[in-house]
C-alpha positions as CSV (number, residue, x, y, z in Angstrom):
1,M,10.4,2.8,-29.1
2,H,13.3,0.9,-27.5
3,P,12.6,-2.8,-27.6
4,S,12.6,-3.4,-23.9
5,L,10.2,-0.5,-23.3
6,A,7.6,-2.1,-25.5
7,H,4.4,-3.4,-24.0
8,R,4.9,-6.8,-22.3
9,G,1.4,-8.1,-21.9
10,A,-1.4,-7.9,-19.4
11,K,-1.1,-7.3,-15.7
12,G,0.2,-10.2,-13.6
13,L,3.3,-12.0,-12.5
14,Q,3.5,-14.2,-15.5
15,A,3.7,-11.2,-17.9
16,S,6.4,-9.4,-15.8
17,S,9.4,-11.4,-17.0
18,G,11.7,-8.3,-16.9
19,G,11.5,-7.9,-13.2
20,A,14.2,-9.3,-10.9
21,P,13.4,-11.4,-7.8
22,I,14.5,-9.9,-4.5
23,S,15.2,-11.5,-1.2
24,F,15.7,-9.9,2.2
25,A,17.4,-12.5,4.4
26,G,17.3,-11.8,8.2
27,I,18.1,-8.1,7.8
28,T,18.6,-6.3,11.1
29,K,19.6,-2.6,11.5
30,R,20.8,-1.1,14.7
31,Y,21.7,2.4,15.7
32,G,23.5,1.9,19.0
33,P,21.2,-0.2,21.2
34,V,18.1,0.7,19.1
35,E,16.9,-1.9,16.5
36,V,15.0,-0.1,13.8
37,L,14.7,-3.3,11.7
38,R,14.5,-6.8,13.2
39,E,15.1,-10.1,11.4
40,F,13.4,-8.7,8.3
41,S,13.0,-11.6,5.8
42,L,11.0,-11.4,2.6
43,D,11.0,-13.0,-0.8
44,I,9.6,-10.9,-3.7
45,V,8.7,-12.4,-7.1
46,G,10.2,-10.9,-10.3
47,G,7.7,-8.3,-11.7
48,E,5.7,-8.1,-8.4
49,F,4.4,-4.7,-7.1
50,V,5.0,-4.9,-3.3
51,T,4.2,-2.1,-0.9
52,F,5.9,-1.6,2.5
53,L,3.1,-0.1,4.6
54,G,3.4,1.3,8.1
55,P,3.4,4.3,10.3
56,S,6.5,6.6,10.8
57,G,9.2,4.6,12.6
58,S,8.0,1.2,11.4
59,G,11.3,0.5,9.4
60,K,9.8,0.6,5.9
61,T,12.1,3.3,4.6
62,T,15.1,1.7,6.3
63,A,14.4,-1.6,4.5
64,L,14.2,0.3,1.2
65,N,17.4,2.3,1.8
66,I,19.3,-0.9,2.6
67,L,18.1,-2.4,-0.7
68,A,19.2,0.8,-2.5
69,G,22.6,0.8,-0.8
70,F,22.2,4.0,1.1
71,I,22.4,2.2,4.5
72,E,24.4,-0.9,5.4
73,P,22.6,-3.5,7.5
74,S,23.9,-4.6,10.9
75,A,23.2,-8.2,10.0
76,G,21.6,-10.2,7.2
77,D,21.9,-10.2,3.4
78,V,20.0,-8.7,0.4
79,L,19.9,-10.6,-2.9
80,I,18.7,-9.6,-6.4
81,D,18.4,-12.4,-8.9
82,G,19.9,-14.7,-6.3
83,V,23.1,-12.7,-6.0
84,S,24.1,-10.9,-2.9
85,I,24.3,-7.1,-3.3
86,T,24.8,-6.2,0.3
87,R,28.4,-5.0,-0.3
88,L,27.8,-3.4,-3.7
89,P,27.9,0.4,-3.9
90,T,24.6,2.0,-4.9
91,E,25.6,2.8,-8.5
92,K,26.4,-0.9,-9.1
93,R,23.0,-2.2,-8.1
94,N,21.2,-1.0,-11.2
95,V,17.9,0.0,-9.5
96,G,15.7,2.9,-10.3
97,M,14.6,5.2,-7.5
98,V,11.8,7.8,-7.2
99,F,11.4,9.9,-4.1
100,Q,8.8,12.4,-2.8
101,S,11.2,15.3,-3.3
102,Y,11.7,14.8,-7.1
103,S,15.4,15.7,-6.8
104,L,15.6,17.2,-10.3
105,F,18.5,19.4,-11.4
106,P,17.1,22.9,-11.8
107,H,19.7,24.1,-14.3
108,M,19.0,21.2,-16.7
109,D,16.1,20.9,-19.0
110,V,13.6,18.0,-18.6
111,R,15.3,15.9,-21.4
112,D,18.7,16.2,-19.8
113,N,17.3,15.4,-16.3
114,V,15.7,12.2,-17.7
115,A,18.8,11.3,-19.6
116,F,21.2,11.8,-16.7
117,P,21.4,8.1,-15.6
118,L,22.3,7.2,-19.2
119,R,25.0,9.9,-19.3
120,M,26.5,8.5,-16.1
121,R,26.6,5.1,-17.9
122,G,28.4,6.4,-20.9
123,V,25.6,6.3,-23.4
124,P,26.2,8.5,-26.4
125,K,24.3,11.8,-26.5
126,A,22.0,11.1,-29.5
127,E,20.9,7.7,-28.0
128,R,20.4,9.0,-24.5
129,H,18.2,11.9,-25.8
130,A,16.2,9.5,-27.9
131,R,15.6,7.2,-25.0
132,A,14.8,10.1,-22.7
133,E,12.1,11.2,-25.2
134,Q,10.7,7.6,-25.2
135,A,10.6,7.6,-21.4
136,L,8.8,11.0,-21.4
137,A,6.3,9.7,-23.8
138,M,5.6,6.7,-21.6
139,V,4.7,9.1,-18.7
140,R,2.6,11.3,-21.0
141,L,5.1,14.1,-21.2
142,A,6.0,14.0,-24.9
143,G,7.1,17.4,-26.1
144,Y,8.1,18.6,-22.6
145,G,11.8,17.8,-23.0
146,G,12.9,21.4,-23.6
147,R,11.3,22.8,-20.4
148,K,13.0,23.5,-17.1
149,P,11.7,21.8,-13.9
150,H,10.4,25.1,-12.5
151,E,8.1,25.4,-15.5
152,L,6.2,22.2,-14.6
153,S,3.5,21.5,-12.1
154,G,4.1,19.2,-9.1
155,G,2.5,16.2,-10.9
156,Q,4.6,16.8,-14.0
157,R,7.8,17.0,-12.1
158,Q,6.9,13.7,-10.4
159,R,6.4,12.2,-13.8
160,V,9.8,13.4,-14.9
161,A,11.3,11.8,-11.8
162,C,9.6,8.5,-12.8
163,A,10.8,8.8,-16.4
164,R,14.4,9.3,-15.1
165,A,14.1,6.2,-12.9
166,I,13.0,4.0,-15.8
167,V,15.0,5.4,-18.7
168,F,17.9,2.9,-18.1
169,E,15.4,0.0,-18.0
170,P,16.0,-1.1,-14.4
171,R,14.7,-4.5,-13.3
172,V,14.0,-3.1,-9.9
173,L,12.2,0.2,-9.2
174,L,12.1,1.7,-5.7
175,M,9.6,4.3,-4.8
176,D,9.6,6.1,-1.4
177,E,6.4,8.1,-0.7
178,P,6.5,9.4,-4.3
179,L,3.0,11.0,-4.2
180,G,3.0,12.5,-0.7
181,A,3.4,16.1,-1.9
182,L,0.5,15.9,-4.4
183,D,-3.2,16.7,-3.9
184,L,-5.8,13.9,-3.8
185,K,-7.0,14.0,-7.4
186,L,-3.4,14.1,-8.7
187,R,-2.3,11.2,-6.4
188,E,-5.1,9.0,-7.7
189,A,-4.2,9.8,-11.3
190,M,-0.5,9.2,-10.6
191,Q,-1.3,5.8,-9.0
192,D,-2.9,4.7,-12.3
193,E,0.1,6.0,-14.3
194,I,2.7,4.3,-12.1
195,K,0.9,1.0,-12.5
196,E,0.7,1.4,-16.2
197,V,4.4,2.1,-16.4
198,Q,5.2,-0.9,-14.4
199,R,3.0,-3.1,-16.6
200,R,4.7,-1.8,-19.7
201,I,8.3,-2.3,-18.6
202,G,7.7,-5.3,-16.4
203,C,10.0,-4.3,-13.5
204,T,9.8,-5.3,-9.9
205,V,8.5,-2.4,-7.8
206,I,8.9,-1.8,-4.0
207,Y,6.7,1.1,-2.9
208,V,6.9,2.7,0.5
209,T,3.9,4.5,1.9
210,H,2.0,5.2,5.1
211,D,-1.2,5.7,3.0
212,Q,-3.4,2.6,3.3
213,G,-5.5,3.7,0.3
214,E,-2.4,3.8,-2.0
215,A,-1.3,0.4,-0.7
216,L,-4.7,-1.2,-1.3
217,A,-5.2,0.3,-4.7
218,M,-1.8,-0.4,-6.2
219,S,-0.2,-3.5,-4.7
220,D,0.1,-7.2,-5.7
221,R,1.1,-7.8,-2.0
222,I,1.3,-5.6,1.0
223,V,3.9,-5.9,3.8
224,V,2.4,-4.3,6.9
225,M,5.2,-3.1,9.3
226,S,5.4,-1.9,12.9
227,E,8.4,-1.1,15.0
228,G,10.8,-2.8,12.7
229,R,8.9,-6.0,12.3
230,I,6.6,-7.5,9.7
231,E,3.1,-7.8,11.1
232,Q,1.4,-9.4,8.0
233,I,2.1,-10.1,4.3
234,G,-0.7,-10.7,1.9
235,T,-2.8,-9.5,-1.0
236,P,-4.7,-6.3,-0.4
237,A,-7.9,-8.3,-0.1
238,A,-6.4,-10.7,2.4
239,V,-4.9,-8.0,4.6
240,Y,-8.1,-6.1,4.6
241,D,-10.5,-9.0,5.1
242,S,-8.4,-11.2,7.3
243,P,-6.1,-9.0,9.5
244,S,-3.7,-11.1,11.5
245,N,-3.9,-8.9,14.6
246,A,-5.4,-5.7,16.1
247,F,-2.6,-3.5,14.8
248,V,-3.2,-4.5,11.2
249,A,-7.0,-4.3,11.6
250,Q,-6.7,-0.7,12.9
251,F,-4.0,0.5,10.6
252,V,-5.5,-0.9,7.3
253,G,-8.9,0.7,7.3
254,E,-11.3,1.3,10.2
255,T,-12.4,-1.5,12.4
256,N,-14.9,-2.0,15.2
257,F,-13.9,-4.4,18.0
258,L,-16.4,-6.4,20.0
259,P,-15.0,-8.4,23.0
260,A,-16.2,-12.0,22.7
261,E,-15.8,-15.5,24.1
262,L,-16.9,-19.0,23.1
263,A,-18.6,-21.5,25.4
264,G,-21.0,-24.3,24.9
265,G,-20.8,-23.9,21.1
266,R,-22.1,-20.3,21.4
267,L,-20.2,-17.1,20.8
268,A,-21.1,-14.5,23.4
269,F,-20.5,-10.8,22.6
270,A,-22.0,-7.3,23.0
271,G,-24.9,-8.7,25.2
272,A,-25.9,-11.2,22.6
273,D,-24.9,-14.7,21.4
274,A,-24.7,-16.6,18.1
275,P,-23.7,-20.0,16.9
276,A,-19.9,-20.3,17.0
277,P,-17.9,-20.3,13.8
278,A,-16.4,-23.8,13.2
279,R,-12.8,-22.4,13.1
280,L,-12.9,-21.2,16.7
281,P,-11.9,-23.7,19.5
282,E,-14.0,-24.1,22.6
283,G,-13.0,-21.6,25.3
284,W,-11.7,-19.1,22.8
285,R,-11.5,-15.5,24.0
286,G,-10.7,-12.4,21.9
287,R,-12.3,-9.8,19.8
288,V,-14.7,-9.8,16.9
289,A,-13.4,-7.3,14.3
290,L,-16.1,-5.8,12.0
291,R,-15.4,-3.2,9.3
292,P,-17.8,-0.2,9.1
293,E,-19.4,-1.5,5.9
294,H,-20.2,-4.9,7.5
295,F,-23.1,-3.3,9.4
296,T,-26.6,-2.6,7.9
297,R,-29.5,-0.7,9.3
298,V,-32.2,-3.2,10.2
299,L,-35.7,-2.1,9.3
300,E,-37.6,-5.1,10.8
301,A,-37.3,-6.3,14.4
302,G,-35.9,-9.8,15.3
303,A,-32.6,-9.7,13.4
304,T,-29.8,-11.7,15.0
305,P,-27.2,-10.7,15.8
306,A,-27.9,-7.0,16.1
307,L,-26.9,-3.9,18.1
308,A,-29.4,-1.2,19.1
309,G,-28.4,2.4,19.5
310,R,-28.8,6.0,18.4
311,I,-27.2,7.7,15.4
312,G,-24.7,10.4,16.2
313,D,-22.7,12.4,13.6
314,V,-23.4,11.7,10.0
315,A,-21.0,12.5,7.2
316,F,-22.0,12.5,3.5
317,H,-19.4,11.1,1.1
318,G,-21.2,11.2,-2.2
319,G,-21.8,7.5,-2.8
320,S,-22.0,6.6,0.9
321,Y,-22.6,7.8,4.4
322,R,-20.3,7.4,7.3
323,Y,-21.8,7.7,10.8
324,V,-21.4,6.9,14.4
325,V,-23.8,4.8,16.5
326,E,-23.7,4.9,20.2
327,T,-24.8,1.5,21.5
328,E,-25.4,0.2,25.0
329,Q,-23.9,-3.2,24.3
330,A,-20.7,-2.3,22.4
331,G,-20.2,1.5,22.9
332,R,-19.3,3.6,19.9
333,V,-19.6,1.8,16.5
334,I,-18.6,3.3,13.1
335,V,-20.8,2.5,10.2
336,Q,-20.4,3.0,6.4
337,E,-23.5,2.7,4.4
338,Q,-23.9,2.8,0.6
339,R,-26.2,5.6,-0.6
340,R,-29.3,4.2,-2.3
341,H,-31.0,6.5,-4.9
342,G,-34.4,7.5,-3.5
343,G,-33.8,5.8,-0.2
344,D,-33.7,7.4,3.2
345,G,-30.3,8.1,4.6
346,P,-29.3,8.0,8.3
347,V,-30.5,10.8,10.5
348,A,-28.6,12.1,13.4
349,G,-30.4,11.5,16.7
350,A,-32.6,8.7,15.3
351,P,-32.8,5.3,17.0
352,V,-31.3,2.5,14.9
353,T,-30.7,-1.3,15.0
354,L,-27.6,-2.6,13.3
355,G,-27.5,-6.0,11.8
356,F,-24.3,-7.9,10.7
357,S,-23.0,-11.3,9.7
358,L,-20.2,-13.1,11.5
359,E,-19.2,-14.6,8.2
360,R,-17.5,-11.4,7.3
361,A,-15.9,-10.8,10.7
362,A,-12.3,-11.4,11.7
363,F,-11.6,-13.1,15.0
364,L,-8.6,-11.8,16.9
365,D,-7.1,-13.7,19.8
366,G,-6.4,-12.2,23.2
């Protein structure tokens, strides 16, 4: 195996010495009067796996395309390894790219598709074929070099696209919705393979998706975007457990909101009250955000705080149930409950009392 494709250690930023640091410095992109990216600033550590997460039109692909050199920013600068690349053509930036559409050459076999970036860099034929075979082995396609793209499944073609992106050993790998065309099982398998490839070559990865599950499962940090702005940056756990605003709370996972206000040291919400968390100032008004899994069915009376209601639709998810409870105090509440072997599951139409702890809640202003 080529020396720089050898295993570089366990997961983590310390082991990812091959990745290049990236900086977006005040990037703005306008199309006429419309700003699709606004003062976008972000520093990425070498070897980090960072996901740009947001709905369509949030600016995530625009930011990626500016880094790749496909789009020129209206203002601001992009740096790799501390050096500005904003005026460099795409082919001079030395970044690998994987897209949803695969973009393989149908007339070339798999080996030549993977070796194409090396061919464009003037690498001799024997060496580029050897390195293409090494890259194919890394994505679990050893022996497939002589096939044509149409002879492969969708997942195999995406692996070929990944091998082509890493064959020239880039320090930066850009991935734009690479798994969007695959079915659920294959997406999950490819997530693991992409992370394994990144660990082995140590590159910096910027991954664009609107799929919160992918972002939570794969990222070192998530950049949540909306309407051309960054809403929150953090680890998957931090973004999920401590959303900075209602948009993040709703977009990353499901959330129940309970209007609340603090007075006299007590937090009043949903027809009940509880001791106020120390971090909230007197007079605070906003919403308590609770994830569906934060609720539990209370089997004994007297739990505080609690919501009473009646169970609506129940969906069975193998290891868990997801169901709706209509409450008088808080309206419709979504609950996710782990399935207990031998235990009674929720029953549609049955009365229920839901208990929860404010220690797990997020408190959103306004």
